[in-house]
N, C-alpha and C positions, 0 to 999 in steps of 0.2 A: 431633409431632415436628419438622414446619417452622415452626411455631408458636413453640416453645421456642428454633429456631435464631434465628429473627427478632428476639425478645426479648432474648435474648443479645446479639445483633448490635447491636439499638439501643441497649442498657445501654453495652456498649462503647463505641460512636459517642458517646453523650453525656458518657462520663469523659473520652474524648478532646478531647470539642467544649469540657467544663467545664476543662481543664488549659490548652488555647489560648487560651478567651477570658478567664480570670482573668489570664494572663500579660499579653494584651493590654490589658489595664484594669491591671495593675501597670507595664507600660512607659508607658502613655497619663498615668498620673497623675505619673510622674516626667518626664516631658517627652522621653522617648527612645523615642518610638514608632517613630522611623526606622530604630534600630537592631533592634527586635523586626521589623519587617516586612520591611527588606532581607536581614536574616538568614534568615528563616521562606522568602521568597521565593527566595533564592540556593539553599539547600537544596531546595528542590521543582524549581527549574529543572535542579539537577545531577541531583537523582535520577531524573528524568524524562528527559533525555540519557543516563544511565546504563542507564536502565530499556528505553528504546526501541532505544538500540545494541545491547544482548544480545538484547533480547527480538526484534528485528528480525533480526538475523544469524541466531540460531537458528532462528526461524520459517523464513525463507526457503531455511536449509540443507536444515530437514526438507523443507520444499514442493517445493522442487527435485529431491530423494532420491525423495518419493513419486511425483512427475509422471515423473522418469525411470526407474518398475519396470517390470522385462521381463513380457510376457504369455505364458506359455506352462504346459503341462500338467505336472503334478509327472511325474517319472519314476523317483524314488525314495523310500524312506523318510522322508528327511531334509527334501526339498521338501514331501511330503506333510504333515509337521509344522510346516512354515513355513507351509502353507497353513492348518492349524488355528489358527495363532497368529493369522493376519492376519485368519480370519474372526471370531473371537471378539474382535480390537480395532475391528474396523469399525463397530460401534454406538457407541463411543466415539472413534471415530478423529479427528474433528474436536475434540473436548474436548481430547484429548491434544496435539493438533498445536497448540492454542493456550495448555495449560496449561503444557506444559512449557516453551516459550519464557517465558509470565509469571512461573514460579516462578525462573527463572535471571534474568529481568530484576528481580524484587525485589531477589535478591541483589546483583547488579550495582548496583543505582539505591541500595542503602542503603550500600554498600561506596563508591561515589562519593559519596555525600553527605557522607560523614565528610571529603572532601577540600575540602569548600566554601572553605576558607581559603586553598589552593594556587589554586584557580581565580581566586578575586578578587585576589588579590596579583597574579598574573598580568594579568588584565586593566586594574587599575589601577596597575601598576608606576611605579615612579618612579626615575629614573638615580641611581646614589651617587654618581658623577661620579669614580672612582676603577677602574681597570683591574687585572685581572690579569695577574702577569708571564709567563705562558706563552702564551698566546692572544693578550692585548690586549683582552679583553671587558669590557664595564662588570660590576661587582660585583652589579648586578641581575640579569644574565643567570643568575647561579649562585644568588642568593637566592630570585627570582620566576619566572624563565622555565623553568628546567632542571626543578624539581620540577613544575611542571603538565606539561612535555613528557613525563617519566617516568611521569607519573599517567596520561596520554593513551593512551602507546604500552602500558603495562601493561595498560590498559582494553582495549584494541585486540587485544592477544596472547590475553587472556583470551577474548574473543568469538570471536577464529579458531578457539581451541583447542576450546572448548566446540562450537561449530558444526561444526567438524571431525568430534569424535566425535558429535554426535548426526545428523549426516548419514552417517556410515558406517553406525552402528547401525541407521538407516532402509534404507539401500540393504541389509544382512544380511538385515533381517527381510522385505523385499519381492523378495529374490533377486538383485540387482544385484552384490551381493557374496557369493560362498559359496566353502566347500571343496571343491573337486575331487579325484578320482584323481590328478592330475597337478600340484597346486597349487591356488594359489587362482585363482578365476575373478572376473573385475571386467568388468562391462559397459562400454560406451565410454562413456557417459553418467557413469557412477559413475567414470570414469577422469578425463574433463575436470573433475567437481565436485569431488572430492579434490584435483587436480593444483594447481586454480586456488587452491583454501585453502591449500594447502602453499606455493603462492609467494607469496599475502598475509603467512603467517606469516613467511617469509623475508626479505622487503622490512621487516616491522614488526622481527624481528630483527637487520635490517641497520643500520636506524636506531636500535633501541636498543646495538647496537655503536658507533655513531656518537655516540652522545650520551654513552656511559661514557667517550669520550676525555677529554671535559669532566668528567666525572665523577671523574676521577682526581686531580683539584687538590681533592678533598673527600676523599679517601680517607685511613683513618685506621689502616691496616694496614701501613705502614712504620715509619721510624724515629721521624717525626713526621708529622703530618698534610701532607696535600698530595703533590704528584707529588713525588716523590724522583728521583735519579739513574735507578733502573731504571724507574721509572712514564714519565720522559722519554725516554728512549733505546730503551726497548724495548716498553712495556705501550700507550703512546700509536700508535706507529706498527704494531703489531700490530694493536691495535682496529680502525683505519682500513682495515686489508688486509681483516679478517673482514666489516668493514660492506661494503666493495666484492664480495667475493666471495658473500656472504649474498644480494646482489641479483643478481649474474651466476647462480648457482644456482636463483634464484626465476625468472628470464629462461628458463632451462632448462626448468624445471617448465612453463612456458606452452608453450613450444614441443612439448615432447613429449606434451602433453595433446592438441593439436590433428593433431600428426603421428603419435602413437602410438608412438613409439621413447624408451624410458626407460631407456636406457643412459646416456645423457651427464648427465641430470639425478641418478641414482643414484650416478654416480662420483662426481659433483658434491657430493653430499652427503657420501659419504664423505672425499673429499677436506678437505670443511669440516670436520668433525668434528675430523680427524687435524690439519689447521692450528690450531683452536683449543687442542686439547691443546698441540699442539708451541709453536706460535706465543704461544698464552696463559698457558701455564704452563711450560712446560721450559726457552724461549729467556729470560724474564725470570727463572727460577730461576737458570738459568747465569749470567746477566749480573751476578745478584746476589752469586752465591757466589765468583764466580771474578774478577770486576772491582771489586766495590764492597766487601765486607766485607774484602780486604787491607787496605786503605785507607780506611776507610768515614769516616773524621773528614775527610779533605783531598777526596776525591770528594763527598759531600754537602754540603760547607760551602754552596756556592752555593745549596742546596735549604732548609738549616739557617736561612739567612739569610731566605731568602721566608717561611719558617713563623715565624719571630721577627717580622719585621716585621708579618705580616699577622695574628698574633694581638695583639701590643699593639694596634694599630689596632681590632680587631674587640671588644676587651674595654675600650678608652677607657684606653689605658696608653701611649700614644705620645707623651703630651706629660706624662708624669709627670718631677717636677723631683727629679734626683737629687743629693743634697750629701753630700760626704767629711765625715765627723764622727768627728775623732779625740779621743774621749771619754774626759775625765781620772776618775780612778778615786780623787783625795785630796779628802775634804770639807775645806774649808778656811774660816776664818770669814769673813762677808760674802758668800760665794760667789752667793746667790740674789739679790744686790741688782739687778742688772738684770733680774732674774724675777719682781719684786714683783706684777705684776698677774697672773700663772700662778699663784704661790702663794696668793695671796689667792680664785683660783678653784677650788684644790685640792678636788674632792669628795670628801667622807668618807661623805655616806650611800650605801649599796649598793642600789640598786634591785632587786636579786635577792634581797635577804635581808629589806627591812623591810615586804613586804605584810602580814605579820602583825601589824606593829607599827600600820600605818596602821588594820588592822581592830581592834586594840583600844581605840584611842583615838579613832578616827573613825567606825567602822561604824553605831555608833546601834541597830541594829534586824539580826536573824538573816537578814531578808530581804534584806538589802543585802548585797553584796561587792566587793572589790579583787581585781584579778587577782594572779595568782601573779608577774608580775615586774612591775614599774612601769616608767614611762618618764623620760627625763629630756631636758629641754628648758631653754629660757631665756627669759627675761622682763626686761623693763626695768624696774626700781624705782628712785625717783629719780633717773632719769637714768644709772643703773647697769645694765648687762647682767647678771644674776644666774642662775648654774645653778639647776634646779629639778629634784626630783625629783616628777612629778605623776601622779595617777590620779583616774578619776570613779568615785564611788559607784554601780555598777550595781546592776540588780535580780538576786537569786539567788533564781530561783524555787523551790529546793530549799529553802531555809530559811523558807518559809511553815509556820507552825505545821500539823502533819498534819491537824487538827481543821479548819481553815481551806481545805484543798485542795479545794475545790470548783471545778467547771467554771467558774462564774459566778467567782469569786474570782481564777482563776488567770488569765483572759483579758479581765475587765472591771473588776476593782478592782486588782489587783496588775499595774501595767502600766509602770511605769519607774521608776528609778533617780533618785536626786537629788545634784547638787552635784559639785564639782570639789574634790579635796584635793591640796594641793601644799606642800611643803618646801623650805626652803634647803638648798641641797646641800653647803654648805661650813661648816656649824656644826651642833651639836646643843646641846641646854639642860646644863644643869650634871649631870644625872642620866643623861644621853645618849638623851633622846630626842628626835625631830625637832622643829623649828624651823617652825612651819607658818607659811605666807605666805598661805595660803586654807585655811579649813577651817571646820567647824560646820555645823549645821542650824538656822536658815536660815544659808544659805552667808555667809561675811564673810571679808574680807581684803583684801590691795591688789591681788587681780586684780578684785575687783568683789563687789558684793552679789547680790540676788535682783532689785534694780530696777537695775542695771546690766548685768547678763547673764542669759541663759536657763538656770539651773540643772538644768530636768528633763532626764533622759537615757532618750529613747525608743528610741535606736538604739546598742548598744553590742555587746562582744565576746561577752557572756554573753546575749545577747537569742535565744533559738531559737524561743520560742513565739511564736504570732501573739497579738497584744491588739485588742480593739475597742473604739475610743475615739470620742469627740465627742457632742453632743447640742446643742438648740437652746437658744439663749439663753434665760435664766431657769431652766433645768432644774435640779434638785436632782444636784450632783456625786455621783459614784458612784466615781472613782479616787481611791484612796490616795494623797496627795501625798507627806507629808514628815512626820514624827514632829512631835509639838508637844507638849511638857509630859511628865511621866514616865509616864502611865498607860498600858499596854499596850492594843493593838488588842480590841475585842471581836470575838466569834464573826460578831455581825452587821454585815456590811459596809456596811448601810446607816446605821449607827448607830455609827458607828467611833469609839470614846471616845479622847482624849489623840493623834489624827493629824489632819493636815488633810487637806482633801480637795479637787480637782481638776477641770476637765475641760479636754481637749486641744482646743486652739485653732488647731490648724495646719493643712495639708493633708499628711499624711503617707502615705496609703494610698488604694486604691481604693473608691468609696463601697460603702456596704450598704442604701443607701437606699430599696432595691425590693426585691421579693420574687424577682424572678429573679436579681438577684446575691447574695442571700441562697443560693438553692438552688444555685447554681454553686461557692459558696464551701464549702458545707456537703458536697459533694460533692468539693471537690479535699481537704480537712481530713476528709474523710471522720467528720464531726459532725455528728448530730442535734440538739445542745445550740444548735449555732451557728444551725440553721434554726427552732427550736421557742423560743428563749429571748425574754422579753419586754425584755431588755436591750438590744436593738437597736432604734435608732431612726432617723427619717428623716433626720438629719445623722452616722450613724454611720460610720466610717471602719474598713477593717481594716489593720493593721499586720503586715507578714512580710516575711521575707528582711530580718532585721532588724540582721545583724552588717556592718560596716564591709566587710569584704571581699568577703560575699555580693554586696552593691549593686554594687560598683564591677565584680565579675566579670561579671555581668548586663549593663551596660548598657556593658562593653568587654570582649569576649570574647576579644578578639584579646591581651590583656594577660597577663603572668604577675606574679603580685602580691607584693610582700613580705610576710614571714610576722608583721612586728611594727606593726600600724599603730598611731598614737599621738593622745592627744587634747590640744587646746589650747583656750585661751579667744581667739575670734578675733572681732572687730568685735561684741561681745558676747553672742555665741555659741559653744557649745563644739562645736567640729568635729573629726572624726577626718580624722588626714592619712594617707594611703593612696600608696605608691609602687609605680607600676606601670612592668614592662619589657616593653620589644620584645624578641623573641628570633629567632634563626634558627640552623638547623642546618646552613647551605648556604654559609657564606661559604669562600671557596677559599684552603687553605692555613691555616687558623685551627685553632688546636689545641681539639678537642672536650673539655669538661666537664661533669661530671654534676653537675646542680645541687642536688640534695639531698645528697650528699655534702660537697659544697664548702660549705653552708650550715648543716653539721651542727656543732653545739658542745657545750659542758656546759649551756648555756641550753635548746637544743633537746632536748637528751637527756632531760632533767627536765620539758621540757613548758612551760617558762616562754615561750618564744615558739616561732612555727612554722618550719619549713624549706621551701625551696622542694621544688617536686613534683621526681620521680624523673624528669627528662628530662635529655638531653644537648645541650648547645647549642654554638656556636662563635661567637656573636655576641651583645650583650646591649648596650641602652641603657635609662637610666632616662628614659624618653621623655615620661611622664606624670606629673605630682602632682594627685591626687584628692583631694577631701574630701568629706565624709559628715556633714552637720547632724545633730546629736545628738538633735535636737528633732522636727524634721520629717522626717529623713532624705533631705533632697534631697541630690543627686549632683551636682558639679562638676568635669570634667575639663579639665586645663590641660597644654596641650603644653608639656613643660619643655624639652626637646630639639629645638629645630626645626631642625636637621640632618638628624636621622634619616631616611632614606626608606622606612624600613618604617614608620614612623607617617605619615607624607605619604602613602603610597599607604590605610591604613586611614582618613585624613581624606577621601580622595577616596570611599572605599565608603560612610562614614557621614558625610557631611557636616553640616557645623556642629554637629558634638555635642561636638567638643573644641574649648576657647576657648584664644586664645593667651594665653601666661601675661602678657602686658602687662595685661590684665584683673583680675590678682592685685592684693587689696589690699595695702598696706604692713605691716599688721599680719599676713596671711597669710605675706608674704614673710618677715618676721623668726622664723617658726616652721617654715619648710622645713627640713630639714636632709638630710645626705648619708645616702641609705639603705643599711643596714645588709647586705640580700643582695647587694647589688650590691658592696660592700666585701668581702665575704666571698669573693664568686667572685675579684675581683680579687687578693686577698691569695694565694689558694690558687695562682694563675697566675703571680705572681709569685715564687714559692719557686723557678721555674726562669728564669723570663723579665726577671727583673731583667738578667739577665746578656745582652748583645747580641753580643757577638763570638762568632760560631761556632763556633772553636776551643774557647775555654773553655765555651761551652756543652753540646758535645759530651762534653768531659772531665769534665762534671758535678763538678767540683771546686768549685763554688762556691753549690751548691744550697743551699737554705733550706728550713726548716719553719714552719709556725705551732706554739707550742708548748702543748703539754697545759696546761690550766686545773691551776695548782698546788694549787687550794682545795677541791677536790675528789680522792675516792680513784679514781673511773672515770678511764679514760683517754679524754677526750674535749677537744677543742681549746679553746683559752683564747677566748673571746668578746672580740670588739672593743669599745673603751670610746669612751663620749661623754665630750669632756674640755673646756673652757674652757683654751687654752693658746697661746702664741706660740712658734712653732718658730723653730730658727736662722736667722737671715738675715731673718725676719719683723719687721716692725715695728709689729704690733699684733696683740692677741689673738683668736683666733676660736675658735668653737665646731665642735670635730672631732672625728672620728670616728678612732679610735687603735689600731694593733696591733703587735706585735712579732715578731722573727724570730731562729731559731736555726738552726744549722747542720742538714744534713738528717738527720733520724731515719730509720735503716734498721731493720727490723724483725729483731730477734735479735742487735744490737748495741749497745752502750753510747755514745751519742754525747754529746759536750760540751755541757751548756746554759748558753752563754755567748751574749750578745747578738751578734746580725751585723747588724740592721736594725730600724730604727724608722719606720714610715709613718703619715701623717696625712692624712686627707682634709678640706678646708676644706668646713664645712657652713653658712656663713655668706652669705646671698642678699642680705643688705641689709634697710633697711626702708623702701624707697620705692615705691609703687604701682607694677606693670609694669615696675621695673628690677631686672634682676638684677644683683649684684657680680659682676665679672669676676674675682673670687679665687674663687667658689662651685665647687667641684668640683674644686680643684687639689689632684693628689696630689704630696705632698714625702715623698721616701725620704731619711732619714739610714741612710747606709751606714758601716758600723764598720771599721777596718783587720782584714785577715783574723787579725792578730796579737793582738786586743783580751782584755782581760783582765776586761771588764765582765762580770758574772753576768748570767745570763738568768733570768727569773721563778722556774724550777724551782729554781736555786741558791738564789736568794733567799730563796723560802719555806722551804726543807732549814733554812739558817741561821737562819731566826726562830725554826725549833720546836728546832732541837739548842742552841740558844744557852744555855748555864745560867743568865745573868742573866733571860732573858725567860723561860724555863721558869719560875723562881721566881715571877714574877710571876702567870704565867699559872695556875700551881697555886693562888696564893691565889683567883683570879676563879673557879676551878673548886670552890672549898668550898661545903659546903650542896647537891652535887649538881646545880650548875649547867653550864649546857654552853657552851664557849667556841667562838665561831664567826668565822672568818677570813673577814673581806669581800674584794670584788676585790681583785688587786695592781695596782696601775696603775703606768704606766711614764710617766715625764716627762722629755723633755730640756730640762735645766736645769743651771745652775752649772757650765757647760762640760762636763758628764758626764750620768748616768742617775740619775734621781732615783727609787726606789722608795716608794710609800706602800700602805700596807695597814690600813684600820678594822679591829679588834676587837669582836666583838660578844659579850655575855654574855645566855645566854636562861637563865631559870630552869624548875624541872621545874613541869608543871602544864598543864591544858588551855587556860588564860587566859595563860599567859605569854609572851612576844615578844622579840626580843631588842633591846637597848640598846647605843650606841656606847661601851665604857669605856675602850680603849686605842687608841693609834694606834702602829704599826709603822713605820720609815722605812728605807730603805738607801742608800746611795750608795758605790759601789765594794765593798770588803771591810766597812766599817763600817756597822754599825747602831744604831739609837737608839730610845727608845720612852718614852711618857709617855702620860698622860689627854688629851692634847691634840696637834692636830698642831703647832700653834705652839711647844711645850715640846719636842718631839720634834724638830723639824728645828733649832731653837736647841742643842739637846744634840748632835745630828749634827755641825753645822759648827761645833765649837767654842766655843758660847755665843752666837755670834749668827749666824743665818742670812743675815740682811741684808735679811730681808721679814717680813710679818706675815700670819699664815693666818687664814682667815674665823674659825675658833674663838680668836682672840687674845684677844677678851673674856671669855671662857668660863672659870668659876671652878670647878676641881675639886679634891677631897681631896687633898692631899699624901701625898707617898710612893709616886708610881706614876710614876716615871722613872727613866732609866737610859741608858748607853751602851754599846757593845759592839764590838770589832774581829772580832767574828765566831769568838769561842771562847775569849778570853782576858778574857771578864768573870767578874763573882763567882759565886760561887752559895751556897746555905744554910750550907755550910761556913763562910763568914766571917761567918754571923750565926748564932748558937747560938740565940738565942732564938726566932727562925724557925724553924728547922730543927723545935725542939723543939713549935710551936705545929703544924705541919703533920702531924707524926708522930703528936700528941693528935687532931688533926682524923679522920686517916686511920681511927685507931682507934677514933674515935667513930662514923664512918660504918659501920665493921665492924659496933661492936655494935648499932647501929641495925638495920641488917639483919638480926642475929641476933635480937633482940628481936621483929621484925615476923614472922620466920619460925614462933618459936615462941607469938608470940600474946599475949606479955608486953608489955602498952602501959605498964605502970609504968615498966618496965626502957627501954623505947622513949622515954618522956618524959624520962628520965633521962640518957640518950644524946646526945638532941637539945639539951638545955642543955648537955651537955657539948662538943657538935661548936660550938653558936653561942660559947662561952666560946672555943673553940680558935681560931674564926674573926676574933672580936676581938682574942685576943692575937697572931694572925698577922699583922694589920692594924698595930695596934700597934707589933709589933716592925719591920715595914719601914718604917714612919713614924720611927722611930728612927734607925734604921740611915741613913736619907736624910738628916735632920736631923745626923748626924754627920757627913755628907760630904757635903755638899749640891751639888747641879749645878745650873749658871745657868738660870733661866727666865723667862719675860716675867711681867709684873706682871697680876694678875687683876682684873678687875671683873665686876659682877652679869651673871649671863646674862641675854643679850635675850629677848624673848617674842614679837616681832613680825619684826624683821627684825635682821638683823647688822651 
């Protein structure tokens, strides 16, 4: 039996060692050993401190109680029983006296170790340079010092309580405390021991009361976060009184312990409890009920102002530019002339819908895949900044042929994805497909070729399995590189026909070149194949933890990461850009925000992007921009917010791991954007905190909400959208992140869906090495008048769907059992008002179908327009001439696809009998087709399908004839572009 225990212990120790050893190799290869060892050392030291403090406290309490045991002969049955227990315990007494403290020490050490970040932030604290409005202390006292002091106080209180209980039980076991006929007998030694521990507890309790006076500034139980009127005038004074009272009672216990007079400390304890109930509960309640509630808005005004100021400062909203915007609702000819640059950049491709389009046109092999939601970025093409929808062709392990899914193939052959695929955001081809700026295998386009950038994707968002790569020079490649020709891959990976092969040539992972490392990694991944395979050689490396978020999270464990890393071609490499946030939940007077709730919208609900974790914070900064090389996995951290004290503290903890942003290349600078999750958190707060007057804030009459996404059936918030636009009052177009605001939505009531506000965050950092544009990160809020009549996104979507003329168009598109899909509804401030643009996609039935853009809906005020191109739709909306050309102005589409409406007065099929008859015929043909399929009559099904096609042709002809009879102005069309707009 002892042999088995030793063997099991050795195996467990070896597994633990393998985990630590392989982690050390991973960090060392990446160049972040400092992070690994400092974090481990900090946790070890803190664990040891917690273990020793708790263990020593419990041990000495037990030891003192044992040494003070009375020596006497038992005189009753109870004493005789205690003697028997003592006799039974004696053989293992020393083990118990050591074992009990060790067990409690392990619990305490583990709990303390989890607070390693609080300890390090305290030790390396950096002042904020700002003070709180109540005590005048630097903000760092609340974010760095107070949490540490609370942790230490809590630990010591736990040690005291456990030590008291352990000592009391020992005293009872050895007869120093026992039940007697006239009450409880306690020996003199036991009295002193227990009194001293009680005094220590009361002193710690007094310290805790004193710290609570500062903690009231972080209180979230009042009307708003922070110390409100009752806190300042009742809670803070009573906490101070209780702190002093607790110390006085502690002194009484010490005195009583030596004098043997317990009346005063017992009375003091009772008075302390009564004071805590009266002064700590009843008195504040009376103040709140009798003095505050009758005039709450006036009484709380100064403290509401504190909350507003602190919240806006903590969330980066204090410098937001608010612009009154008296938006017009009248569409006049030429209204967009001053917004020509924005009109030319309006994005038509919806990155949330066209993943399947990219897949069908650019996937090439089932073992490749594109993410569910693509990304929006911008590139300079021929001297012009062009918005792009971009993705990388990642490896899809589930797409490998089942007959090829051997361990060897999964980990040594199928190791990486290939190539960037990007399309112009502002145009499509004549048949509604993306116009690609970068595509194909091999990769070609305006962003580069195989020789000008590295297209291989070894690290990406779908890379969850480890791969073994690398080989000596001259070795036969075993890694499948990319498709070549049309011959499918052979099951024999060493003789893969129709595919080019490659060998990884970078430094992307720890070495597997020796048997010890192989053994360690075989244990880590629980894989005997890894240990026994002949595919590992002297130059082999193992790639794991391959998603960008995983890699950044490990080298910067103090960061909260944005849920949407995005790829960009930078300096000849594909790099993932990851936004990192430093956060705190201890900023005084700042309102708490639940991150997951604030960052959940219609995209996160469908799994398109990730939300932030379910944590509450009241301070956030986009302090770090991180990059992860898609080829070799190298991670670079750049200090983006150089004024953030939290980041400065962590830079002191992990020196030389975060580079200054002045080392960022101009190419990287040009692809930085304003982070989505930070923007979502900010817009959630702005629903209330755009109001800076305390009286109006309390009245809550100007509260806003983020509108629900009108393009989905679920009730989820509309996501923010990246757009290139020129905001009112600005002199140039900027790549911005935008959102709408409508009146506050109250559950159970019908709120007006009109637009109250529009906010944009400037995401252009410039393109100069190490120089950040002063305009980057600026928030501009357009505030519409309270009596505005500008419809909100929900109203606009409803108008689009209910307008009879638009419905007529959409019915034609739906013929043949096609699905009509509404794209993202974009809001753009232009023409003196708000313009809405929505692409409409059509997707046929079938497993290989994909959406193509077929129509564009636009709205301005209560007027709507629609056409096959955005350029035509805008011209129709603005009286025949918008005054600007859209990005698809040169796209030629079929006639008969346009019209205008004023939101209900448009025509319908009743004004076009031929179209009405064609639609009815199509409907009947679809019913006949379904009935024939149900009966299994394929001859009748074929006849019905022919009738359906004839009806579709007739509907299109009838619509075209109607348009020719009453044409509406449109731009001249030229052939569709193939490489660039």
